[in-house]
C-alpha positions, -999 to 999 in steps of 0.1 A, spaced: 0 0 0 28 24 10 61 28 -8 95 18 4 128 27 -12 163 22 3 198 17 -8 235 17 -3 259 29 -30 292 47 -36 275 81 -43 250 103 -27 219 81 -21 194 110 -16 185 117 -53 180 79 -59 156 77 -29 136 107 -40 134 96 -76 123 61 -64 95 77 -43 83 96 -73 80 64 -92 58 50 -64 35 79 -62 8 60 -82 3 37 -52 -14 64 -32 0 82 -1 -4 112 21 31 120 33 67 112 25 101 111 42 137 101 39 166 93 63 202 93 52 232 81 73 257 109 69 295 107 67 298 116 104 275 86 111 244 106 120 208 99 110 196 130 91 159 131 82 134 152 61 96 146 61 66 164 46 28 160 43 14 157 8 33 151 -24 69 141 -28 76 175 -43 70 189 -8 96 166 6 120 177 -21 115 213 -11 121 205 25 153 188 16 165 218 -4 156 241 25 175 222 52 205 242 65 227 210 64 226 190 32 210 156 33 240 137 19 251 101 25 257 68 7 230 48 27 194 57 34 158 47 34 127 65 22 89 61 24 55 73 11 29 67 38 -8 59 35 -23 66 69 -35 37 90 -26 46 126 -25 84 131 -35 112 108 -14 124 79 12 147 94 49 152 95 52 136 129 35 105 117 54 103 84 81 77 80 110 71 85 108 68 123 139 72 145 146 58 180 171 76 202 192 86 172 202 50 168 177 31 147 156 43 117 128 23 102 104 24 73 74 0 73 46 -11 51 18 -31 68 1 -31 102 15 -43 135 -16 -57 151 -2 -60 186 13 -25 187 -7 -13 217 6 -42 238 41 -35 226 38 2 231 26 -2 267 56 -25 274 80 -1 257 67 28 277 75 10 309 110 5 296 114 42 292 107 47 255 91 80 244 67 80 215 68 109 190 41 97 167 7 79 167 19 51 144 22 14 150 56 16 131 74 33 160 72 2 181 94 -15 155 121 11 159 120 8 197 120 -30 196 151 -32 174 168 -5 195 161 -26 226 176 -57 211 207 -38 199 216 -34 236 225 -70 237 231 -80 201 263 -76 181 247 -67 148 217 -49 134 207 -82 116 206 -101 149 186 -74 166 161 -72 139 157 -110 138 149 -110 175 126 -80 174 104 -93 146 96 -124 165 75 -102 188 54 -87 160 19 -98 150 5 -86 117 20 -77 84 53 -59 76 77 -50 50 106 -33 68 138 -15 60 162 -7 89 195 13 92 215 22 122 247 42 130 255 15 155 260 -9 126 267 13 96 272 1 60 242 -21 59 204 -22 54 183 -49 69 151 -58 50 124 -81 63 90 -91 49 59 -109 63 27 -103 43 40 -72 26 62 -74 -5 98 -63 -8 123 -66 -36 161 -62 -37 176 -44 -66 211 -57 -74 234 -34 -93 271 -26 -99 262 8 -84 252 -8 -51 223 -27 -37 188 -14 -31 154 -23 -16 119 -13 -27 83 -23 -22 79 -23 -60 105 -29 -87 92 2 -106 110 24 -81 144 10 -92 140 5 -129 164 34 -138 191 18 -116 188 -19 -123 167 -46 -140 180 -74 -117 159 -82 -87 156 -106 -59 120 -111 -47 120 -118 -10 97 -147 1 74 -148 31 94 -146 63 127 -137 46 152 -112 62 180 -98 42 214 -83 53 224 -59 25 258 -42 21 274 -24 -8 287 -55 -24 267 -84 -9 232 -96 -2 227 -124 24 192 -138 29 178 -158 58 145 -176 58 119 -175 86 138 -202 104 170 -182 104 188 -204 79 208 -188 51 191 -194 17 197 -185 -19 171 -166 -38 173 -163 -76 181 -130 -93 155 -123 -119 157 -98 -148 127 -76 -150 110 -72 -184 95 -39 -174 109 -7 -189 111 26 -172 92 42 -202 63 19 -196 54 40 -165 53 73 -184 21 90 -196 33 90 -232 15 123 -240 -18 115 -223 -30 139 -196 -34 111 -171 -23 76 -166 -59 65 -164 -67 78 -198 -36 62 -213 -45 29 -197 -81 31 -210 -67 35 -246 -41 7 -240 -68 -19 -235 -69 -32 -271 -32 -40 -269 -34 -54 -234 -61 -78 -245 -40 -89 -275 -11 -95 -252 -33 -115 -228 -47 -137 -256 -13 -142 -272 -1 -179 -269 -32 -187 -250 -55 -194 -280 -51 -208 -314 -73 -199 -343 -103 -217 -327 -91 -233 -294 -83 -222 -259 -51 -238 -246 -57 -253 -212 -19 -255 -207 -19 -216 -204 -32 -222 -168 -4 -246 -160 8 -281 -171 -16 -297 -145 -45 -276 -154 -63 -301 -177 -64 -328 -151 -74 -304 -124 -102 -289 -145 -116 -324 -153 -119 -332 -116 -133 -298 -106 -169 -300 -94 -172 -266 -78 -155 -232 -81 -150 -206 -54 -139 -172 -64 -123 -148 -39 -114 -112 -47 -117 -75 -36 -129 -43 -53 -127 -43 -91 -114 -79 -91 -146 -89 -72 -167 -74 -100 -147 -94 -126 -155 -125 -105 -192 -117 -105 -192 -117 -144 -173 -150 -143 -199 -166 -121 -225 -161 -149 -201 -174 -175 -189 -205 -156 -224 -216 -148 -238 -208 -182 -210 -221 -204 -192 -247 -182 -223 -257 -163 -203 -258 -131 -215 -245 -97 -197 -212 -89 -196 -191 -58 -180 -157 -53 -173 -138 -21 -154 -107 -9 -121 -119 5 -122 -97 36 -155 -115 46 -146 -150 35 -114 -152 55 -132 -145 88 -160 -170 87 -160 -208 85 -171 -216 50 -181 -251 39 -154 -261 14 -166 -290 -8 -144 -317 -22 -130 -311 -57 -133 -273 -55 -111 -250 -76 -103 -220 -55 -98 -190 -77 -82 -158 -65 -81 -126 -86 -59 -96 -80 -42 -70 -101 -11 -68 -79 -11 -103 -65 -4 -87 -31 -40 -79 -19 -38 -88 18 -73 -101 24 -72 -122 -8 -38 -136 1 -48 -145 36 -80 -161 24 -60 -183 1 -36 -193 29 -65 -202 52 -81 -224 25 -49 -243 19 -45 -250 56 -81 -262 60 -84 -284 29 -54 -305 26 -74 -337 23 -103 -324 2 -87 -324 -32 -88 -286 -33 -68 -269 -61 -59 -232 -64 -56 -208 -93 -47 -171 -93 -54 -146 -120 -32 -116 -116 -9 -91 -134 23 -97 -115 45 -127 -122 65 -124 -90 37 -117 -65 28 -135 -33 -4 -149 -48 14 -165 -77 38 -182 -53 10 -195 -31 -12 -208 -59 -9 -241 -77 -20 -227 -110 -13 -192 -123 -27 -172 -152 -10 -138 -159 -31 -111 -175 -3 -94 -193 -20 -60 -189 14 -43 -184 20 -17 -156 -12 -1 -144 -4 32 -126 -38 48 -122 -54 38 -89 -87 32 -106 -83 -1 -124 -91 -2 -161 -70 -25 -183 -64 -48 -154 -102 -53 -152 -108 -60 -188 -79 -84 -191 -92 -102 -160 -125 -107 -178 -107 -120 -208 -87 -144 -186 -119 -156 -169 -136 -161 -203 -107 -184 -213 -111 -202 -180 -148 -208 -186 -142 -223 -220 -113 -244 -208 -132 -259 -179 -164 -263 -200 -145 -282 -227 -130 -305 -200 -165 -312 -188 -178 -317 -223 -201 -288 -220 -185 -267 -248 -186 -280 -283 -159 -273 -309 -182 -250 -327 -191 -230 -296 -155 -228 -286 -145 -215 -320 -172 -189 -319 -161 -176 -284 -124 -175 -295 -134 -156 -326 -153 -131 -304 -123 -127 -281 -100 -121 -310 -123 -94 -323 -123 -76 -290 -94 -52 -296 -111 -39 -328 -145 -36 -311 -129 -17 -282 -112 7 -307 -146 14 -322 -161 20 -288 -133 45 -278 -145 67 -307 -175 76 -285 -152 96 -262 -163 130 -276 -200 123 -269 -192 110 -235 -171 141 -227 -202 162 -234 -224 140 -212 -199 143 -183 -206 181 -182 -241 173 -169 -226 158 -138 -210 191 -126 -236 197 -99 -245 161 -93 -237 143 -60 -255 109 -66 -259 85 -95 -276 52 -100 -263 24 -124 -286 -3 -137 -279 -36 -155 -292 -71 -157 -274 -104 -158 -236 -99 -164 -244 -62 -169 -253 -58 -132 -216 -66 -124 -205 -42 -151 -229 -16 -136 -212 -22 -102 -178 -16 -118 -191 16 -134 -204 28 -101 -171 19 -84 -151 39 -110 -173 70 -107 -172 71 -69 -134 63 -68 -123 92 -89 -151 118 -90 -163 113 -53 -199 111 -65 -220 87 -44 -228 60 -69 -247 27 -65 -255 -2 -88 -285 -24 -88 -300 -52 -109 -326 -33 -128 -353 -58 -117 -347 -47 -81 -358 -11 -87 -393 -16 -71 -377 -32 -40 -363 0 -27 -339 19 -50 -367 36 -70 -372 58 -39 -339 75 -48 -348 85 -83 -355 122 -89 -343 149 -113 -310 153 -94 -300 117 -96 -289 106 -131 -295 70 -140 -270 51 -162 -282 19 -177 -266 -8 -199 -287 -22 -226 -272 -52 -245 -293 -70 -271 -300 -101 -251 -329 -121 -237 -334 -96 -209 -337 -65 -231 -375 -62 -230 -374 -65 -192 -348 -38 -191 -369 -15 -214 -398 -18 -189 -375 -9 -161 -364 22 -180 -400 33 -184 -403 31 -146 -373 53 -141 -384 79 -167 -418 83 -151 -400 95 -119 -383 124 -138 -347 112 -139 -321 122 -164 -310 90 -181 -280 78 -200 -283 45 -219 -253 27 -233 -268 3 -258 -260 -23 -284 -271 -6 -316 -295 -36 -323 -312 -30 -289 -332 0 -303 -341 15 -270 -369 40 -278 -357 76 -271 -376 96 -245 -374 132 -232 -344 135 -208 -327 104 -222 -294 103 -240 -287 71 -259 -250 62 -266 -247 34 -291 -215 14 -285 -214 -13 -312 -234 -42 -322 -234 -80 -327 -220 -87 -293 -220 -121 -276 -223 -130 -240 -185 -129 -236 -177 -98 -255 -207 -76 -244 -196 -72 -207 -161 -62 -217 -172 -38 -244 -198 -20 -221 -171 -15 -195 -152 9 -218 -178 38 -220 -183 36 -183 -146 41 -177 -146 71 -201 -176 86 -183 -160 83 -149 -128 98 -162 -144 128 -178 -168 134 -149 -137 135 -126 -122 162 -149 -154 182 -147 -153 178 -109 -116 188 -107 -105 158 -87 -72 140 -88 -78 113 -114 -47 91 -110 -44 95 -72 -78 99 -57 -80 108 -20 -78 80 6 -71 53 -20 -40 32 -27 -32 11 -58 -22 -20 -39 -40 -28 -7 -14 -48 12 -31 -43 47 -65 -53 59 
């Protein structure tokens, strides 16, 4: 959720740290800070509320320059304590230990009370400060910062990705992870740590991905890693395929707009090597996938946010196409109840980052509970080296490329494409999908990039519609079948980046309560595909219109929704199938949300209170 950057090199580390923080700004944050160990072995710190540029200005205004060859830096997203300079990381204990931390220490109140009796003073409201104090306490009896950190982390409950430096053991950084990702960048310029490899792409392409429970002792020329049992282990160095330029806006005003227009290519990349002319390759899910799919009798999908909406669409597809019982649940609820897990269930997790804390913990819990129930696991995500991919038996990568905007766009549509392929692959294994049906679906998927390109041409009309939302504070989205899930995604996008209160309902539920919300100040956005529920939807639209609402209808051209006063009809395209339609209708809803946010003057790429990767509960 937050951003960590650290390093040790031969030159001044401060510009590298600040540049790394800038590359992590997309993750969402409210304050930033940096600590550098100076040549005279002092911890020098600068912190600021707001953007990294404020931190840069603070560094420039310091009377003594922030110069050194070793340091750690952080962008914070507030959990414990309000956004403020005193709560910003890094935290320092008694001029001897400095810490940056992602995650949440769940037993911090207990640790804080104990540390206060030991004489420690707290200068912030954060849970992170107990980490600095705990390591400082262990340093009193330990010979090295590594040993002190190893002992201290044994007292922590919760999730952490930690970077530690100390003038008592200069020339090294200690990095530890449990439930929060950390990578080590290896370079001839030095060695570095980050919560995301994007922070270090200008320095190195070679990374070590720490595994759960790992702790690393990092010096200028060496990286030594120990596992959760304290045994020294070797972790492979992997060369990243990401390029620094992939994280630029490339002439677009915002990352979100760029990523909306990247969707045709992202879908091509996701389909590449996964389908032939008329066949879905089951092996794309893993070499054991075919046998696992044959024995699958139930599917349980777990996800959060946008990924949950993708899973809702997949439930319709899997039951309709593959004829297999499918359930979906929000990960943060699933992990805290005692669900009945049937034998021969395929447990599917969906996550853009592969680091979503609740989804990851739900997966771990299922694996512990179901060792003798023939349960198999599959993750669909956009990160090859994520925690979810390491925990899952089968993996399908979406190949969406870096997604910087907090509001997910291309990650969502490539998740839908991936889930469509899964539906066909399982359906074929269960002899529910004929060769002709499979060929038709594959053809539709291959046509998607072109269909999306056509739909994107509606941007000018959508831009004009967005102006009508300038004074709106509520909106209602309607859809039926898979389009209810797409309506939910549209409502989520609008509320995320424009701060308009938006809700989505199955259109047939209008009379069961939501119709009370409809008036002239509440626009209604409806999705009208040309399917078996079209006539039902048209009746629902009449009910809305009679209550005086302004309406926007995104329709398949063949749907022929009758125009009415106060209704704007936006034709997308036509001849859409049950797989292509939900994906295509997502596009105009993304554009609407984007342009409404511009009208409202909000921060499109970094909306308030939100973070790109939610690695805490």
